[in-house]
Backbone as XML, in Angstrom:
<?xml version="1.0"?>
<chain id="A" units="angstrom">
  <residue number="1" name="MET">
    <atom name="N" x="109.847" y="182.060" z="78.677"/>
    <atom name="CA" x="109.855" y="181.307" z="77.302"/>
    <atom name="C" x="111.310" y="181.561" z="76.780"/>
  </residue>
  <residue number="2" name="GLN">
    <atom name="N" x="112.151" y="182.463" z="77.139"/>
    <atom name="CA" x="113.204" y="182.270" z="76.478"/>
    <atom name="C" x="114.212" y="181.349" z="77.195"/>
  </residue>
  <residue number="3" name="LEU">
    <atom name="N" x="114.064" y="181.323" z="78.319"/>
    <atom name="CA" x="114.913" y="179.740" z="79.222"/>
    <atom name="C" x="114.335" y="178.699" z="78.432"/>
  </residue>
  <residue number="4" name="PHE">
    <atom name="N" x="112.793" y="178.240" z="78.040"/>
    <atom name="CA" x="112.320" y="176.973" z="78.028"/>
    <atom name="C" x="113.375" y="177.007" z="76.458"/>
  </residue>
  <residue number="5" name="GLN">
    <atom name="N" x="113.062" y="177.667" z="75.293"/>
    <atom name="CA" x="113.973" y="177.457" z="74.308"/>
    <atom name="C" x="114.988" y="177.318" z="74.106"/>
  </residue>
  <residue number="6" name="LEU">
    <atom name="N" x="115.868" y="177.770" z="75.299"/>
    <atom name="CA" x="117.134" y="177.890" z="75.463"/>
    <atom name="C" x="117.486" y="176.229" z="75.911"/>
  </residue>
  <residue number="7" name="ILE">
    <atom name="N" x="116.889" y="175.709" z="76.924"/>
    <atom name="CA" x="116.962" y="174.588" z="77.580"/>
    <atom name="C" x="116.407" y="173.085" z="76.777"/>
  </residue>
  <residue number="8" name="GLN">
    <atom name="N" x="115.680" y="173.601" z="75.830"/>
    <atom name="CA" x="115.122" y="172.491" z="74.702"/>
    <atom name="C" x="116.138" y="171.983" z="73.655"/>
  </residue>
  <residue number="9" name="LYS">
    <atom name="N" x="117.285" y="172.989" z="73.626"/>
    <atom name="CA" x="118.369" y="172.475" z="72.638"/>
    <atom name="C" x="119.370" y="171.488" z="73.524"/>
  </residue>
  <residue number="10" name="PRO">
    <atom name="N" x="119.691" y="170.497" z="73.028"/>
    <atom name="CA" x="120.309" y="169.452" z="73.431"/>
    <atom name="C" x="121.643" y="169.464" z="74.081"/>
  </residue>
  <residue number="11" name="VAL">
    <atom name="N" x="122.444" y="170.858" z="73.182"/>
    <atom name="CA" x="123.427" y="171.229" z="73.869"/>
    <atom name="C" x="123.707" y="172.001" z="75.042"/>
  </residue>
  <residue number="12" name="TYR">
    <atom name="N" x="122.388" y="172.702" z="75.368"/>
    <atom name="CA" x="122.303" y="173.595" z="76.800"/>
    <atom name="C" x="121.826" y="172.319" z="77.548"/>
  </residue>
  <residue number="13" name="GLN">
    <atom name="N" x="121.103" y="171.404" z="77.316"/>
    <atom name="CA" x="120.664" y="170.015" z="78.404"/>
    <atom name="C" x="122.192" y="169.575" z="78.893"/>
  </residue>
  <residue number="14" name="ALA">
    <atom name="N" x="122.971" y="168.952" z="77.871"/>
    <atom name="CA" x="124.549" y="168.378" z="77.942"/>
    <atom name="C" x="125.111" y="169.046" z="79.038"/>
  </residue>
  <residue number="15" name="LEU">
    <atom name="N" x="125.396" y="170.677" z="78.675"/>
    <atom name="CA" x="125.816" y="171.457" z="79.233"/>
    <atom name="C" x="125.141" y="171.569" z="80.874"/>
  </residue>
  <residue number="16" name="LEU">
    <atom name="N" x="124.210" y="171.632" z="80.904"/>
    <atom name="CA" x="123.524" y="171.931" z="82.440"/>
    <atom name="C" x="123.722" y="170.746" z="83.204"/>
  </residue>
  <residue number="17" name="PHE">
    <atom name="N" x="123.657" y="169.290" z="82.351"/>
    <atom name="CA" x="123.893" y="168.269" z="83.543"/>
    <atom name="C" x="125.075" y="167.782" z="83.798"/>
  </residue>
  <residue number="18" name="VAL">
    <atom name="N" x="126.356" y="167.936" z="82.849"/>
    <atom name="CA" x="127.688" y="168.158" z="83.158"/>
    <atom name="C" x="127.657" y="168.838" z="84.380"/>
  </residue>
  <residue number="19" name="LEU">
    <atom name="N" x="127.234" y="170.119" z="84.473"/>
    <atom name="CA" x="127.377" y="171.402" z="85.747"/>
    <atom name="C" x="126.763" y="170.806" z="87.105"/>
  </residue>
  <residue number="20" name="LEU">
    <atom name="N" x="125.732" y="169.914" z="86.387"/>
    <atom name="CA" x="124.900" y="169.439" z="87.941"/>
    <atom name="C" x="125.576" y="168.283" z="88.377"/>
  </residue>
  <residue number="21" name="THR">
    <atom name="N" x="126.311" y="167.557" z="87.388"/>
    <atom name="CA" x="127.043" y="166.579" z="87.947"/>
    <atom name="C" x="128.450" y="166.736" z="88.703"/>
  </residue>
  <residue number="22" name="LEU">
    <atom name="N" x="128.962" y="168.045" z="88.311"/>
    <atom name="CA" x="130.115" y="168.639" z="89.218"/>
    <atom name="C" x="129.422" y="168.979" z="90.689"/>
  </residue>
  <residue number="23" name="VAL">
    <atom name="N" x="128.527" y="169.354" z="90.577"/>
    <atom name="CA" x="127.912" y="170.151" z="91.692"/>
    <atom name="C" x="127.286" y="169.185" z="93.026"/>
  </residue>
  <residue number="24" name="LEU">
    <atom name="N" x="126.570" y="167.895" z="91.821"/>
    <atom name="CA" x="126.288" y="166.825" z="93.102"/>
    <atom name="C" x="127.364" y="166.013" z="93.531"/>
  </residue>
  <residue number="25" name="ALA">
    <atom name="N" x="128.780" y="165.887" z="92.769"/>
    <atom name="CA" x="129.769" y="165.578" z="93.162"/>
    <atom name="C" x="130.452" y="166.076" z="94.430"/>
  </residue>
  <residue number="26" name="TRP">
    <atom name="N" x="130.087" y="167.417" z="94.371"/>
    <atom name="CA" x="130.799" y="168.159" z="95.239"/>
    <atom name="C" x="130.192" y="168.270" z="96.540"/>
  </residue>
  <residue number="27" name="ILE">
    <atom name="N" x="128.813" y="168.060" z="96.642"/>
    <atom name="CA" x="127.692" y="167.889" z="97.528"/>
    <atom name="C" x="127.527" y="166.681" z="98.454"/>
  </residue>
  <residue number="28" name="VAL">
    <atom name="N" x="127.739" y="165.377" z="97.642"/>
    <atom name="CA" x="127.848" y="164.352" z="98.087"/>
    <atom name="C" x="128.905" y="163.732" z="98.672"/>
  </residue>
  <residue number="29" name="LYS">
    <atom name="N" x="130.014" y="164.119" z="97.821"/>
    <atom name="CA" x="131.749" y="163.761" z="98.504"/>
    <atom name="C" x="131.567" y="162.323" z="98.269"/>
  </residue>
  <residue number="30" name="PRO">
    <atom name="N" x="131.692" y="161.693" z="97.239"/>
    <atom name="CA" x="131.933" y="160.314" z="97.173"/>
    <atom name="C" x="133.126" y="159.674" z="97.933"/>
  </residue>
  <residue number="31" name="LYS">
    <atom name="N" x="132.806" y="158.337" z="98.276"/>
    <atom name="CA" x="134.198" y="157.927" z="99.149"/>
    <atom name="C" x="134.852" y="157.066" z="98.106"/>
  </residue>
  <residue number="32" name="THR">
    <atom name="N" x="134.323" y="156.534" z="97.228"/>
    <atom name="CA" x="134.851" y="155.337" z="96.453"/>
    <atom name="C" x="134.428" y="155.960" z="95.075"/>
  </residue>
  <residue number="33" name="ALA">
    <atom name="N" x="135.240" y="155.089" z="94.163"/>
    <atom name="CA" x="135.169" y="155.476" z="92.670"/>
    <atom name="C" x="133.878" y="155.187" z="92.145"/>
  </residue>
  <residue number="34" name="ASP">
    <atom name="N" x="133.243" y="154.155" z="92.631"/>
    <atom name="CA" x="131.938" y="153.400" z="92.088"/>
    <atom name="C" x="130.608" y="153.942" z="92.556"/>
  </residue>
  <residue number="35" name="LYS">
    <atom name="N" x="131.044" y="155.233" z="93.630"/>
    <atom name="CA" x="129.887" y="155.932" z="93.836"/>
    <atom name="C" x="129.873" y="157.175" z="92.841"/>
  </residue>
  <residue number="36" name="ILE">
    <atom name="N" x="131.128" y="157.562" z="92.410"/>
    <atom name="CA" x="131.148" y="158.795" z="91.508"/>
    <atom name="C" x="130.686" y="158.375" z="90.172"/>
  </residue>
  <residue number="37" name="TRP">
    <atom name="N" x="130.830" y="157.108" z="89.904"/>
    <atom name="CA" x="130.311" y="156.703" z="88.606"/>
    <atom name="C" x="128.660" y="156.669" z="88.565"/>
  </residue>
  <residue number="38" name="VAL">
    <atom name="N" x="128.558" y="156.223" z="89.480"/>
    <atom name="CA" x="126.850" y="156.142" z="90.072"/>
    <atom name="C" x="126.330" y="157.468" z="89.701"/>
  </residue>
  <residue number="39" name="ILE">
    <atom name="N" x="127.052" y="158.652" z="90.155"/>
    <atom name="CA" x="126.627" y="159.721" z="90.122"/>
    <atom name="C" x="126.354" y="160.152" z="88.911"/>
  </residue>
  <residue number="40" name="GLY">
    <atom name="N" x="127.492" y="160.269" z="88.318"/>
    <atom name="CA" x="127.589" y="160.511" z="86.732"/>
    <atom name="C" x="126.601" y="159.951" z="85.969"/>
  </residue>
  <residue number="41" name="GLY">
    <atom name="N" x="126.421" y="158.721" z="86.152"/>
    <atom name="CA" x="125.300" y="157.729" z="85.436"/>
    <atom name="C" x="123.914" y="157.939" z="85.742"/>
  </residue>
  <residue number="42" name="LEU">
    <atom name="N" x="123.374" y="158.636" z="87.010"/>
    <atom name="CA" x="122.406" y="158.807" z="87.112"/>
    <atom name="C" x="121.873" y="160.243" z="86.683"/>
  </residue>
  <residue number="43" name="MET">
    <atom name="N" x="123.006" y="160.790" z="86.603"/>
    <atom name="CA" x="122.804" y="162.488" z="86.002"/>
    <atom name="C" x="122.471" y="162.169" z="84.437"/>
  </residue>
  <residue number="44" name="TYR">
    <atom name="N" x="123.212" y="161.095" z="83.705"/>
    <atom name="CA" x="122.923" y="161.074" z="82.744"/>
    <atom name="C" x="121.311" y="160.184" z="82.388"/>
  </residue>
  <residue number="45" name="CYS">
    <atom name="N" x="120.728" y="159.469" z="83.390"/>
    <atom name="CA" x="119.452" y="159.174" z="82.917"/>
    <atom name="C" x="118.855" y="160.442" z="83.100"/>
  </residue>
  <residue number="46" name="PHE">
    <atom name="N" x="118.788" y="161.202" z="84.266"/>
    <atom name="CA" x="117.974" y="162.635" z="84.308"/>
    <atom name="C" x="118.363" y="163.124" z="82.860"/>
  </residue>
  <residue number="47" name="PHE">
    <atom name="N" x="119.408" y="163.305" z="82.343"/>
    <atom name="CA" x="119.281" y="164.233" z="81.098"/>
    <atom name="C" x="118.767" y="163.284" z="79.841"/>
  </residue>
  <residue number="48" name="ILE">
    <atom name="N" x="118.714" y="161.886" z="79.775"/>
    <atom name="CA" x="117.889" y="161.450" z="78.944"/>
    <atom name="C" x="116.345" y="161.731" z="79.349"/>
  </residue>
  <residue number="49" name="LEU">
    <atom name="N" x="115.882" y="161.630" z="80.590"/>
    <atom name="CA" x="114.458" y="161.729" z="80.767"/>
    <atom name="C" x="114.178" y="163.521" z="80.310"/>
  </residue>
  <residue number="50" name="THR">
    <atom name="N" x="115.068" y="164.465" z="80.419"/>
    <atom name="CA" x="114.604" y="165.765" z="80.088"/>
    <atom name="C" x="114.758" y="165.846" z="78.719"/>
  </residue>
  <residue number="51" name="ASN">
    <atom name="N" x="115.602" y="165.207" z="77.912"/>
    <atom name="CA" x="115.701" y="164.810" z="76.620"/>
    <atom name="C" x="114.299" y="164.596" z="76.044"/>
  </residue>
  <residue number="52" name="PHE">
    <atom name="N" x="113.851" y="163.812" z="76.671"/>
    <atom name="CA" x="112.469" y="162.652" z="76.395"/>
    <atom name="C" x="111.189" y="163.557" z="76.264"/>
  </residue>
  <residue number="53" name="VAL">
    <atom name="N" x="111.223" y="164.150" z="77.484"/>
    <atom name="CA" x="110.352" y="165.280" z="77.370"/>
    <atom name="C" x="110.420" y="166.691" z="76.840"/>
  </residue>
  <residue number="54" name="LEU">
    <atom name="N" x="111.252" y="166.971" z="76.671"/>
    <atom name="CA" x="111.599" y="168.281" z="75.799"/>
    <atom name="C" x="111.570" y="167.870" z="74.119"/>
  </residue>
  <residue number="55" name="SER">
    <atom name="N" x="111.321" y="166.762" z="74.018"/>
    <atom name="CA" x="111.175" y="166.582" z="72.582"/>
    <atom name="C" x="109.650" y="166.297" z="72.204"/>
  </residue>
  <residue number="56" name="PHE">
    <atom name="N" x="108.790" y="166.575" z="73.037"/>
    <atom name="CA" x="107.517" y="166.773" z="72.549"/>
    <atom name="C" x="107.146" y="168.186" z="71.957"/>
  </residue>
  <residue number="57" name="TRP">
    <atom name="N" x="108.000" y="169.211" z="71.934"/>
    <atom name="CA" x="107.798" y="170.294" z="71.675"/>
    <atom name="C" x="108.846" y="170.734" z="70.528"/>
  </residue>
  <residue number="58" name="ALA">
    <atom name="N" x="109.548" y="169.937" z="70.344"/>
    <atom name="CA" x="110.260" y="169.899" z="68.646"/>
    <atom name="C" x="109.681" y="170.340" z="67.546"/>
  </residue>
  <residue number="59" name="ILE">
    <atom name="N" x="110.282" y="171.222" z="67.148"/>
    <atom name="CA" x="109.683" y="171.389" z="65.956"/>
    <atom name="C" x="109.659" y="170.418" z="64.792"/>
  </residue>
  <residue number="60" name="ASP">
    <atom name="N" x="111.026" y="170.328" z="64.657"/>
    <atom name="CA" x="111.849" y="169.395" z="63.403"/>
    <atom name="C" x="112.223" y="168.364" z="64.344"/>
  </residue>
  <residue number="61" name="THR">
    <atom name="N" x="111.055" y="167.057" z="64.296"/>
    <atom name="CA" x="111.189" y="166.030" z="65.159"/>
    <atom name="C" x="112.247" y="165.152" z="64.806"/>
  </residue>
  <residue number="62" name="TRP">
    <atom name="N" x="112.618" y="164.696" z="63.547"/>
    <atom name="CA" x="113.823" y="163.737" z="63.036"/>
    <atom name="C" x="115.008" y="164.577" z="63.333"/>
  </residue>
  <residue number="63" name="SER">
    <atom name="N" x="115.307" y="165.803" z="63.200"/>
    <atom name="CA" x="116.479" y="166.362" z="63.432"/>
    <atom name="C" x="116.686" y="166.392" z="64.807"/>
  </residue>
  <residue number="64" name="TYR">
    <atom name="N" x="115.732" y="166.863" z="65.573"/>
    <atom name="CA" x="115.970" y="166.659" z="66.992"/>
    <atom name="C" x="116.385" y="165.486" z="67.588"/>
  </residue>
  <residue number="65" name="PHE">
    <atom name="N" x="115.764" y="164.513" z="66.904"/>
    <atom name="CA" x="116.217" y="162.784" z="67.723"/>
    <atom name="C" x="117.452" y="162.601" z="67.165"/>
  </residue>
  <residue number="66" name="PHE">
    <atom name="N" x="118.408" y="162.989" z="66.052"/>
    <atom name="CA" x="119.510" y="163.035" z="65.511"/>
    <atom name="C" x="120.486" y="163.776" z="66.475"/>
  </residue>
  <residue number="67" name="ILE">
    <atom name="N" x="120.426" y="164.770" z="66.734"/>
    <atom name="CA" x="120.836" y="165.979" z="67.181"/>
    <atom name="C" x="121.182" y="165.382" z="68.648"/>
  </residue>
  <residue number="68" name="SER">
    <atom name="N" x="119.805" y="164.973" z="69.314"/>
    <atom name="CA" x="119.805" y="164.661" z="70.442"/>
    <atom name="C" x="121.048" y="163.507" z="70.866"/>
  </residue>
  <residue number="69" name="LEU">
    <atom name="N" x="120.700" y="162.564" z="69.774"/>
    <atom name="CA" x="121.703" y="161.223" z="70.070"/>
    <atom name="C" x="123.324" y="161.669" z="69.887"/>
  </residue>
  <residue number="70" name="GLY">
    <atom name="N" x="123.544" y="162.850" z="68.796"/>
    <atom name="CA" x="124.651" y="163.352" z="68.940"/>
    <atom name="C" x="125.532" y="163.726" z="70.543"/>
  </residue>
  <residue number="71" name="PHE">
    <atom name="N" x="124.513" y="164.721" z="70.803"/>
    <atom name="CA" x="124.818" y="165.222" z="71.998"/>
    <atom name="C" x="125.039" y="164.130" z="73.173"/>
  </residue>
  <residue number="72" name="SER">
    <atom name="N" x="124.101" y="163.005" z="73.490"/>
    <atom name="CA" x="124.195" y="162.071" z="74.043"/>
    <atom name="C" x="125.481" y="161.231" z="74.117"/>
  </residue>
  <residue number="73" name="LEU">
    <atom name="N" x="126.087" y="161.181" z="73.106"/>
    <atom name="CA" x="127.503" y="160.295" z="72.996"/>
    <atom name="C" x="128.588" y="161.448" z="73.329"/>
  </residue>
  <residue number="74" name="LEU">
    <atom name="N" x="128.477" y="162.821" z="72.924"/>
    <atom name="CA" x="129.653" y="163.743" z="73.560"/>
    <atom name="C" x="128.921" y="164.032" z="74.999"/>
  </residue>
  <residue number="75" name="TYR">
    <atom name="N" x="128.087" y="163.985" z="75.415"/>
    <atom name="CA" x="127.934" y="163.990" z="76.859"/>
    <atom name="C" x="128.615" y="162.826" z="77.551"/>
  </residue>
  <residue number="76" name="LEU">
    <atom name="N" x="128.333" y="161.602" z="77.136"/>
    <atom name="CA" x="129.441" y="160.641" z="77.609"/>
    <atom name="C" x="130.588" y="160.718" z="77.586"/>
  </residue>
  <residue number="77" name="ALA">
    <atom name="N" x="131.096" y="161.374" z="76.405"/>
    <atom name="CA" x="132.685" y="161.164" z="76.461"/>
    <atom name="C" x="133.261" y="162.300" z="77.311"/>
  </residue>
  <residue number="78" name="VAL">
    <atom name="N" x="132.216" y="163.210" z="77.538"/>
    <atom name="CA" x="132.698" y="164.375" z="78.491"/>
    <atom name="C" x="132.534" y="164.065" z="80.091"/>
  </residue>
  <residue number="79" name="ILE">
    <atom name="N" x="131.484" y="163.181" z="79.963"/>
    <atom name="CA" x="131.435" y="162.849" z="81.674"/>
    <atom name="C" x="132.259" y="161.919" z="81.938"/>
  </residue>
  <residue number="80" name="VAL">
    <atom name="N" x="132.949" y="160.838" z="80.937"/>
    <atom name="CA" x="133.915" y="160.030" z="81.448"/>
    <atom name="C" x="135.095" y="160.970" z="81.949"/>
  </residue>
  <residue number="81" name="LEU">
    <atom name="N" x="135.757" y="161.876" z="81.029"/>
    <atom name="CA" x="136.826" y="162.928" z="81.372"/>
    <atom name="C" x="136.431" y="163.451" z="82.621"/>
  </residue>
  <residue number="82" name="VAL">
    <atom name="N" x="135.275" y="164.132" z="82.675"/>
    <atom name="CA" x="135.022" y="164.593" z="84.152"/>
    <atom name="C" x="135.386" y="163.480" z="85.343"/>
  </residue>
  <residue number="83" name="VAL">
    <atom name="N" x="134.512" y="162.831" z="85.471"/>
    <atom name="CA" x="134.464" y="161.528" z="86.646"/>
    <atom name="C" x="136.060" y="161.250" z="86.656"/>
  </residue>
  <residue number="84" name="LYS">
    <atom name="N" x="136.626" y="161.161" z="85.504"/>
    <atom name="CA" x="138.002" y="160.737" z="86.031"/>
    <atom name="C" x="139.024" y="161.615" z="86.476"/>
  </residue>
  <residue number="85" name="VAL">
    <atom name="N" x="138.714" y="163.029" z="86.358"/>
    <atom name="CA" x="139.467" y="164.113" z="86.783"/>
    <atom name="C" x="138.893" y="164.623" z="87.965"/>
  </residue>
  <residue number="86" name="LEU">
    <atom name="N" x="137.665" y="164.344" z="88.683"/>
    <atom name="CA" x="137.150" y="164.105" z="89.713"/>
    <atom name="C" x="137.969" y="163.185" z="90.360"/>
  </residue>
  <residue number="87" name="MET">
    <atom name="N" x="137.932" y="161.775" z="90.183"/>
    <atom name="CA" x="138.357" y="160.903" z="91.037"/>
    <atom name="C" x="139.906" y="160.807" z="91.162"/>
  </residue>
  <residue number="88" name="LYS">
    <atom name="N" x="140.523" y="161.631" z="90.578"/>
    <atom name="CA" x="142.013" y="162.094" z="90.938"/>
    <atom name="C" x="142.192" y="163.084" z="91.619"/>
  </residue>
  <residue number="89" name="MET">
    <atom name="N" x="141.015" y="164.422" z="91.472"/>
    <atom name="CA" x="141.298" y="165.177" z="92.591"/>
    <atom name="C" x="140.862" y="164.880" z="94.017"/>
  </residue>
  <residue number="90" name="LEU">
    <atom name="N" x="139.857" y="163.932" z="93.940"/>
    <atom name="CA" x="139.060" y="163.562" z="95.163"/>
    <atom name="C" x="139.894" y="162.511" z="95.983"/>
  </residue>
  <residue number="91" name="LYS">
    <atom name="N" x="141.102" y="161.686" z="95.092"/>
    <atom name="CA" x="142.021" y="160.823" z="95.601"/>
    <atom name="C" x="140.642" y="159.492" z="95.870"/>
  </residue>
  <residue number="92" name="LEU">
    <atom name="N" x="140.266" y="159.079" z="95.007"/>
    <atom name="CA" x="139.433" y="158.289" z="95.264"/>
    <atom name="C" x="140.057" y="156.774" z="95.021"/>
  </residue>
  <residue number="93" name="GLU">
    <atom name="N" x="139.814" y="155.563" z="95.809"/>
    <atom name="CA" x="140.089" y="154.438" z="95.420"/>
    <atom name="C" x="139.089" y="153.606" z="94.628"/>
  </residue>
  <residue number="94" name="GLY">
    <atom name="N" x="139.736" y="152.721" z="93.508"/>
    <atom name="CA" x="138.698" y="151.710" z="92.968"/>
    <atom name="C" x="139.480" y="152.095" z="91.585"/>
  </residue>
  <residue number="95" name="SER">
    <atom name="N" x="138.355" y="151.047" z="90.870"/>
    <atom name="CA" x="138.541" y="151.245" z="89.305"/>
    <atom name="C" x="138.468" y="152.525" z="88.771"/>
  </residue>
  <residue number="96" name="GLU">
    <atom name="N" x="139.363" y="152.756" z="87.504"/>
    <atom name="CA" x="139.187" y="153.797" z="86.652"/>
    <atom name="C" x="137.840" y="153.265" z="85.486"/>
  </residue>
  <residue number="97" name="GLU">
    <atom name="N" x="137.175" y="152.585" z="85.685"/>
    <atom name="CA" x="136.348" y="152.345" z="84.829"/>
    <atom name="C" x="135.119" y="151.341" z="85.135"/>
  </residue>
  <residue number="98" name="SER">
    <atom name="N" x="133.959" y="152.310" z="85.250"/>
    <atom name="CA" x="132.696" y="151.466" z="85.772"/>
    <atom name="C" x="131.087" y="152.003" z="85.224"/>
  </residue>
  <residue number="99" name="ALA">
    <atom name="N" x="131.949" y="151.921" z="83.938"/>
    <atom name="CA" x="130.644" y="152.189" z="82.672"/>
    <atom name="C" x="129.549" y="151.416" z="82.472"/>
  </residue>
  <residue number="100" name="MET">
    <atom name="N" x="129.469" y="150.628" z="83.428"/>
    <atom name="CA" x="127.970" y="149.448" z="83.511"/>
    <atom name="C" x="126.812" y="150.231" z="83.355"/>
  </residue>
  <residue number="101" name="ILE">
    <atom name="N" x="126.670" y="151.776" z="84.279"/>
    <atom name="CA" x="125.649" y="152.371" z="84.737"/>
    <atom name="C" x="125.326" y="153.156" z="83.248"/>
  </residue>
  <residue number="102" name="PHE">
    <atom name="N" x="126.401" y="153.070" z="82.335"/>
    <atom name="CA" x="126.083" y="153.873" z="81.118"/>
    <atom name="C" x="125.493" y="152.857" z="80.220"/>
  </residue>
  <residue number="103" name="LEU">
    <atom name="N" x="125.397" y="152.022" z="80.482"/>
    <atom name="CA" x="124.218" y="150.586" z="79.429"/>
    <atom name="C" x="123.097" y="151.247" z="79.169"/>
  </residue>
  <residue number="104" name="VAL">
    <atom name="N" x="122.459" y="152.377" z="79.970"/>
    <atom name="CA" x="121.391" y="153.170" z="79.702"/>
    <atom name="C" x="121.395" y="153.821" z="78.099"/>
  </residue>
  <residue number="105" name="ILE">
    <atom name="N" x="122.592" y="153.904" z="77.581"/>
    <atom name="CA" x="122.513" y="155.056" z="76.412"/>
    <atom name="C" x="121.690" y="153.784" z="75.560"/>
  </residue>
  <residue number="106" name="ILE">
    <atom name="N" x="121.541" y="152.662" z="75.558"/>
    <atom name="CA" x="120.572" y="151.660" z="74.614"/>
    <atom name="C" x="119.398" y="152.397" z="74.801"/>
  </residue>
  <residue number="107" name="PHE">
    <atom name="N" x="118.666" y="152.837" z="76.022"/>
    <atom name="CA" x="117.347" y="152.992" z="75.995"/>
    <atom name="C" x="117.153" y="154.769" z="75.554"/>
  </residue>
  <residue number="108" name="HIS">
    <atom name="N" x="117.911" y="155.769" z="75.304"/>
    <atom name="CA" x="118.156" y="156.878" z="74.853"/>
    <atom name="C" x="116.997" y="156.794" z="73.153"/>
  </residue>
  <residue number="109" name="PRO">
    <atom name="N" x="117.697" y="156.193" z="72.363"/>
    <atom name="CA" x="116.833" y="156.387" z="71.083"/>
    <atom name="C" x="115.303" y="155.550" z="71.019"/>
  </residue>
  <residue number="110" name="PHE">
    <atom name="N" x="115.094" y="154.650" z="72.058"/>
    <atom name="CA" x="113.886" y="153.910" z="72.402"/>
    <atom name="C" x="113.042" y="155.072" z="72.789"/>
  </residue>
  <residue number="111" name="PHE">
    <atom name="N" x="113.240" y="155.765" z="74.037"/>
    <atom name="CA" x="112.765" y="156.817" z="74.588"/>
    <atom name="C" x="112.340" y="157.792" z="73.465"/>
  </residue>
  <residue number="112" name="LEU">
    <atom name="N" x="113.448" y="158.621" z="72.750"/>
    <atom name="CA" x="113.004" y="159.316" z="71.953"/>
    <atom name="C" x="112.040" y="159.019" z="70.394"/>
  </residue>
  <residue number="113" name="LEU">
    <atom name="N" x="112.232" y="157.760" z="70.019"/>
    <atom name="CA" x="111.318" y="157.142" z="69.225"/>
    <atom name="C" x="109.956" y="156.916" z="69.866"/>
  </residue>
  <residue number="114" name="LEU">
    <atom name="N" x="110.041" y="156.933" z="71.123"/>
    <atom name="CA" x="108.430" y="156.484" z="71.652"/>
    <atom name="C" x="108.144" y="158.071" z="71.585"/>
  </residue>
  <residue number="115" name="ALA">
    <atom name="N" x="108.294" y="159.021" z="71.935"/>
    <atom name="CA" x="108.204" y="160.544" z="71.844"/>
    <atom name="C" x="107.875" y="160.568" z="70.683"/>
  </residue>
  <residue number="116" name="ILE">
    <atom name="N" x="108.521" y="160.513" z="69.587"/>
    <atom name="CA" x="108.115" y="160.655" z="68.085"/>
    <atom name="C" x="106.514" y="160.089" z="68.052"/>
  </residue>
  <residue number="117" name="PHE">
    <atom name="N" x="106.496" y="158.477" z="68.527"/>
    <atom name="CA" x="105.580" y="157.726" z="68.472"/>
    <atom name="C" x="104.073" y="158.643" z="68.891"/>
  </residue>
  <residue number="118" name="PHE">
    <atom name="N" x="104.227" y="158.782" z="70.225"/>
    <atom name="CA" x="103.318" y="159.630" z="70.983"/>
    <atom name="C" x="102.979" y="161.080" z="70.360"/>
  </residue>
  <residue number="119" name="LYS">
    <atom name="N" x="103.851" y="162.128" z="69.944"/>
    <atom name="CA" x="103.462" y="163.084" z="69.049"/>
    <atom name="C" x="102.876" y="162.647" z="67.918"/>
  </residue>
  <residue number="120" name="TRP">
    <atom name="N" x="103.092" y="161.736" z="67.367"/>
    <atom name="CA" x="102.392" y="161.808" z="65.922"/>
    <atom name="C" x="101.131" y="161.307" z="65.898"/>
  </residue>
  <residue number="121" name="GLY">
    <atom name="N" x="101.075" y="160.086" z="67.198"/>
    <atom name="CA" x="99.472" y="159.880" z="67.265"/>
    <atom name="C" x="98.917" y="161.202" z="68.017"/>
  </residue>
  <residue number="122" name="PHE">
    <atom name="N" x="99.218" y="161.904" z="68.878"/>
    <atom name="CA" x="98.498" y="162.783" z="69.360"/>
    <atom name="C" x="98.194" y="164.050" z="68.132"/>
  </residue>
  <residue number="123" name="LEU">
    <atom name="N" x="98.611" y="164.334" z="67.103"/>
    <atom name="CA" x="98.664" y="165.145" z="66.081"/>
    <atom name="C" x="97.404" y="164.214" z="65.054"/>
  </residue>
  <residue number="124" name="LYS">
    <atom name="N" x="97.681" y="163.003" z="64.802"/>
    <atom name="CA" x="96.681" y="162.330" z="64.199"/>
    <atom name="C" x="95.239" y="162.012" z="64.697"/>
  </residue>
  <residue number="125" name="MET">
    <atom name="N" x="95.340" y="162.195" z="65.991"/>
    <atom name="CA" x="93.820" y="162.333" z="66.549"/>
    <atom name="C" x="93.209" y="163.526" z="66.735"/>
  </residue>
  <residue number="126" name="PHE">
    <atom name="N" x="94.125" y="164.483" z="66.879"/>
    <atom name="CA" x="93.585" y="165.913" z="66.946"/>
    <atom name="C" x="93.581" y="166.632" z="65.720"/>
  </residue>
</chain>
């Protein structure tokens, strides 16, 4: 139960997925810059999914919504730095920017609002 309460906080979710991005990049050993951006983008999608699922257990829904969006933006800023450092360390060829995968950020508020709607509907029905 203690671990669940810890992982429910967006700050720990962001830290977890930054670490998972590093581990996945080390395991996959991408050959191009685009591949490492895709890894970063996919991990961001998993971050959003985890954040969406755990938002159902949030006590103060609206504060969780805004805190999650804040850490989502912070996560993006950190992961951009991490990916650029990994590109330099791995000496990958290609563009140093490929943020198209990060357009998924548009969907994060939508998914959180959807969770709030489902939670509200569930509480009204039962």
